C-alpha positions in Angstrom: 32.4 -2.4 -18.7 36.0 -2.0 -20.1 34.5 0.0 -23.1 32.3 2.2 -20.8 35.2 2.9 -18.5 37.3 4.1 -21.6 34.4 6.2 -22.9 33.9 8.0 -19.5 37.6 8.9 -19.3 37.7 9.9 -22.9 34.8 12.2 -22.8 36.6 15.2 -21.0 40.2 14.3 -21.6 42.8 15.8 -23.8 46.1 14.4 -24.9 48.9 16.0 -23.0 51.6 17.4 -25.2 54.8 15.4 -25.7 55.7 12.6 -28.0 55.0 9.2 -26.7 53.1 10.4 -23.6 50.0 8.7 -22.7 48.9 10.9 -19.7 45.5 12.4 -19.8 44.3 15.6 -18.1 41.3 17.6 -17.8 40.9 20.6 -20.2 41.6 23.9 -18.5 38.6 25.5 -20.1 36.2 25.8 -17.3 33.2 26.0 -19.7 34.3 22.8 -21.3 34.9 21.2 -17.9 31.4 22.2 -16.6 29.7 20.9 -19.7 31.6 17.6 -19.4 30.8 17.4 -15.8 27.1 17.8 -16.5 27.3 15.3 -19.2 29.0 12.7 -17.0 26.5 13.3 -14.2 23.7 12.5 -16.7 25.5 9.5 -17.9 25.9 8.3 -14.4 22.2 8.7 -13.6 21.2 7.1 -16.8 23.5 4.1 -16.1 21.8 3.6 -12.7 18.3 3.7 -14.4 19.1 1.6 -17.5 21.5 -1.0 -16.0 21.0 -3.1 -12.8 23.3 -1.2 -10.4 26.2 -3.2 -9.2 29.4 -2.3 -7.1 31.4 -2.2 -10.4 28.8 0.3 -11.9 29.0 2.5 -9.0 32.9 2.3 -8.9 33.0 3.4 -12.5 30.6 6.3 -11.8 32.8 7.4 -8.8 36.1 7.2 -10.7 34.6 9.1 -13.7 33.3 12.0 -11.4 36.5 12.1 -9.4 38.3 12.3 -12.7 36.3 15.6 -13.3 36.7 17.0 -9.8 39.6 19.2 -10.8 41.9 17.6 -8.2 44.9 15.4 -9.1 43.3 12.2 -8.0 46.8 10.4 -8.0 48.7 13.1 -6.1 51.1 12.2 -3.4 49.7 14.2 -0.5 46.2 14.2 1.0 47.1 17.2 3.2 44.6 19.7 1.8 43.0 22.2 4.1 39.2 22.0 4.2 37.1 24.4 2.2 33.6 25.5 3.4 31.8 24.2 0.3 33.3 20.7 0.9 32.4 20.8 4.6 28.9 21.7 3.6 28.7 18.8 1.1 30.1 16.4 3.7 27.6 17.4 6.2 24.9 16.6 3.6 26.5 13.2 3.0 26.7 12.4 6.7 23.0 13.3 7.1 22.0 11.1 4.3 24.0 8.2 5.7 22.4 8.7 9.1 19.0 8.7 7.5 19.7 5.4 5.8 20.8 3.9 9.1 17.7 5.3 10.8 15.4 3.8 8.2 16.9 0.3 8.9 16.6 0.5 12.6 13.2 2.1 12.8 11.3 0.1 10.1 11.1 -3.6 9.3 9.5 -2.8 5.9 12.1 -4.0 3.4 10.3 -2.4 0.6 10.3 1.1 2.0 14.0 0.7 2.9 14.8 -0.3 -0.6 12.9 2.7 -2.0 15.1 5.1 0.3 18.2 3.2 -0.8 17.4 3.7 -4.5 16.7 7.3 -3.8 20.1 7.9 -2.2 22.3 5.9 -4.6 24.0 6.6 -6.9 23.6 10.3 -5.8 25.8 9.8 -2.7 28.6 8.6 -5.1 28.2 11.8 -7.1 28.2 14.0 -4.2 31.4 12.5 -2.6 33.2 12.5 -5.9 33.1 16.1 -6.0 34.8 16.7 -2.6 38.5 17.9 -2.6 41.0 15.1 -2.1 41.9 14.6 1.5 41.0 12.6 4.7 37.5 13.9 4.6 36.8 12.6 1.1 38.7 9.3 1.9 36.5 8.5 4.9 33.2 9.5 3.4 33.9 7.6 0.2 34.8 4.6 2.2 31.7 4.8 4.3 29.5 5.1 1.2 31.1 2.2 -0.5 30.8 0.1 2.7 27.2 1.2 3.3 26.1 0.4 -0.2 27.6 -3.1 0.0 26.0 -3.6 3.3 22.6 -2.8 1.9 23.1 -5.1 -1.0 24.0 -8.0 1.3 20.9 -7.3 3.3 18.6 -7.1 0.1 20.1 -10.5 -1.0 19.3 -12.0 2.4 22.9 -13.1 3.0 23.1 -14.4 6.5 26.9 -15.4 6.3 29.1 -14.4 9.2 32.3 -12.4 8.5 35.7 -14.2 8.9 37.5 -12.2 11.5 40.8 -14.0 11.0 41.3 -12.5 7.5 41.1 -8.8 8.8 44.6 -7.3 8.5 43.6 -4.0 10.1 43.5 -4.2 14.0 40.6 -1.7 14.3 38.5 -3.7 11.8 39.3 -6.9 13.6 38.1 -5.5 16.8 34.7 -4.4 15.2 34.5 -8.0 13.7 34.9 -9.6 17.1 32.4 -7.2 18.5 30.0 -8.3 15.7 30.5 -12.0 16.6 27.3 -13.9 15.6 26.2 -11.1 13.3 26.0 -10.9 9.6 28.5 -9.7 7.0 26.1 -6.7 6.4 26.3 -5.9 10.1 30.1 -5.9 10.0 30.1 -3.7 6.8 27.8 -1.2 8.5 30.1 -1.0 11.7 33.1 -0.3 9.4 31.0 2.5 7.6 30.0 3.9 11.0 33.6 4.1 11.9 34.6 6.1 8.8 31.6 8.3 9.1 32.6 9.1 12.8 36.1 10.0 11.5 34.6 12.3 8.9 32.4 13.9 11.5 35.4 14.5 13.8 37.1 16.4 10.8 33.9 18.5 10.3 33.8 19.3 14.1 37.4 20.3 14.0 36.8 22.6 11.0 34.0 24.3 13.1 36.3 24.8 16.0 34.9 22.0 18.2 38.1 20.7 20.1 36.4 18.5 23.0 38.0 15.4 24.2 35.9 13.1 22.0 36.8 15.0 18.9 40.5 15.1 19.7 40.7 11.4 20.5 38.8 10.5 17.3 41.0 12.5 15.2 44.1 10.9 16.8 42.6 7.5 16.1 42.0 8.4 12.5 45.6 9.7 12.0 47.0 6.5 13.5 45.0 4.5 10.9 46.4 6.6 8.1 49.9 5.6 9.1 48.6 2.0 9.2 47.4 2.6 5.6 51.1 3.0 4.6 52.2 -0.2 6.3 49.5 -2.2 4.5 50.1 -0.4 1.2 53.8 -1.4 1.4 52.7 -5.1 1.5 50.6 -4.6 -1.6 53.6 -2.8 -3.4 55.8 -5.7 -2.5 53.5 -8.2 -4.2 53.1 -6.0 -7.2 56.7 -5.3 -7.6 57.5 -9.0 -7.6 55.9 -9.1 -11.1 57.8 -6.1 -12.6 60.9 -8.1 -13.6 58.7 -10.9 -15.1 57.0 -8.7 -17.7 58.4 -6.7 -20.5 58.0 -3.0 -20.0 58.2 -1.2 -23.4 58.1 2.5 -23.8 56.8 2.6 -27.4 55.3 0.5 -30.1 58.5 0.4 -32.1 60.3 -1.1 -29.0 57.6 -3.7 -28.7 57.8 -4.6 -32.5 61.5 -4.9 -32.3 61.5 -7.5 -29.4 58.0 -9.1 -29.8 58.2 -10.5 -26.3 55.6 -10.1 -23.5 57.3 -11.7 -20.5 60.7 -13.0 -19.2 58.8 -16.2 -17.8 56.4 -18.6 -19.5 52.7 -17.9 -19.6 51.9 -20.6 -17.1 54.4 -19.3 -14.6 53.2 -15.8 -15.0 49.6 -16.9 -14.5 50.6 -18.6 -11.2 52.4 -15.5 -10.1 49.6 -13.2 -10.9 47.2 -15.5 -8.9 49.6 -15.3 -6.0 49.7 -11.5 -6.3 45.9 -11.3 -6.3 45.7 -13.1 -3.0 48.1 -10.6 -1.3 46.9 -7.5 -2.9 43.1 -8.2 -2.6 43.5 -8.7 1.2 45.2 -5.4 1.5 42.6 -3.6 -0.6 39.9 -4.9 1.6 41.6 -3.2 4.6 42.4 0.1 2.9 40.1 3.2 2.7 39.3 4.6 -0.6 42.1 7.0 -0.9 44.2 7.9 -3.9 46.7 5.3 -2.7 44.1 2.7 -2.7 43.2 3.5 -6.3 46.8 3.4 -7.5 47.2 -0.1 -6.1 43.7 -1.1 -7.4 44.6 0.1 -11.0 48.1 -1.7 -10.9 46.3 -5.0 -9.7 43.8 -4.7 -12.6 46.4 -3.8 -15.2 48.3 -7.0 -14.5 45.0 -9.0 -14.7 44.0 -7.4 -17.9 47.3 -7.9 -19.5 47.2 -11.5 -18.7 43.6 -11.6 -20.1 44.9 -10.5 -23.4 48.0 -12.5 -23.6 45.8 -15.6 -23.0 43.9 -14.9 -26.2 47.0 -15.3 -28.5 48.8 -17.8 -26.2 45.8 -20.2 -26.4 45.8 -19.9 -30.3 49.5 -20.5 -30.5 49.3 -23.7 -28.4 46.5 -25.2 -30.5 45.1 -27.0 -27.6 41.5 -28.3 -27.8 39.4 -28.3 -24.7 36.3 -30.4 -24.8 34.5 -27.6 -23.0 35.5 -24.9 -25.6 33.7 -26.3 -28.7 31.0 -23.7 -28.2 33.5 -21.0 -27.4 35.1 -19.8 -30.7 38.5 -18.1 -30.6 37.6 -14.4 -30.1 40.7 -13.1 -32.0 39.8 -15.2 -34.9 36.1 -14.5 -35.0 36.7 -10.7 -34.6 39.6 -10.8 -37.0 41.9 -9.1 -34.4 45.6 -9.0 -35.3 47.6 -11.1 -32.9 50.3 -8.4 -32.7 47.6 -5.7 -31.6 46.3 -8.1 -29.0 49.8 -8.7 -27.7 50.6 -4.9 -27.7 47.4 -4.3 -25.7 48.8 -6.8 -23.1 52.2 -4.9 -23.0 50.3 -1.6 -22.6 48.6 -3.0 -19.5 52.0 -4.2 -18.1 53.4 -0.7 -18.5 50.2 0.8 -16.9 50.7 -1.7 -14.0 54.3 -0.6 -13.4 53.3 3.1 -13.7 50.5 2.8 -11.1 52.8 0.7 -8.8 55.4 3.6 -8.9 52.7 6.1 -8.2 51.8 4.2 -5.1 55.4 4.1 -4.0 55.8 7.8 -4.5 52.6 8.4 -2.5 53.9 6.2 0.4 57.2 8.3 0.4 55.2 11.6 0.4 52.9 10.6 3.1 55.4 9.3 5.5 55.3 11.2 8.8 
């Protein structure tokens, strides 16, 4: 999956000018962009056909297509005015989500429900990824991810009940209580319907519908956007606790000069990353799929990936033999990877984590009301 994610990003990216920069941007040539977009869409559909679709597969598809949407996916503000073509796409998406919901309530035939599900996905991810950044895209993206997860829970016959005490967001906690005795799939659908309702209110507002129900729904959605910032600050606090514990090098030369990955021992950093994951993952489960979510998500993953690579060389340096590892040869030795290259890969991930955390901080500041 790491290699596929890199390939999708590389296909339509060009190196930005400037020594030492590692920022990528879409080529301004519209013909190149259109060709790349078509290629990525084909790849996305091929992935769904050739691999067993999974939440990670769909996330990579969505991120790759958002990368091609022509909008700065990591911009600070989501205050973009709606465009007619985005509203048309959004109405189509809402219609498909309603059709999926209708098929579940009107038919007990799991086979026909699965057939419709496979017809709709991953197409819904492709459609929503092409929307312009803003509240409409945020809520529909969130609804689609929640809906897809709910269907997967149902197909796997998971009858577990949700744990309401873990809900950080009051509006979700209320839905959870109302779903008392229901399954996780039912709760996920309730959350998906909530975000779909918010998206419909935005569509209605665009069409000039200003009735009491639309006005109240929009007010609720905007209150929750402010709550997003409160929750995101909690995740930022957890992420920033790691910043001073890892080494942030601006270049390969600086790394080669110091040859140090962290200011604390490996074991200590492993414990701290585990603690960070508990805090950040709880927040991510309560955040909608907005640019702010993805900055936090990428920061979280970059710390995890960095620790993954450091472990490769740390384990070799300790020369510790585990009885369970006789059938697991040292990957760096078998693949003849240079330990310094592996360590620099870890250092690059630290730098990315810090960069994405700062992006999140900047977004929070820009989105304050």
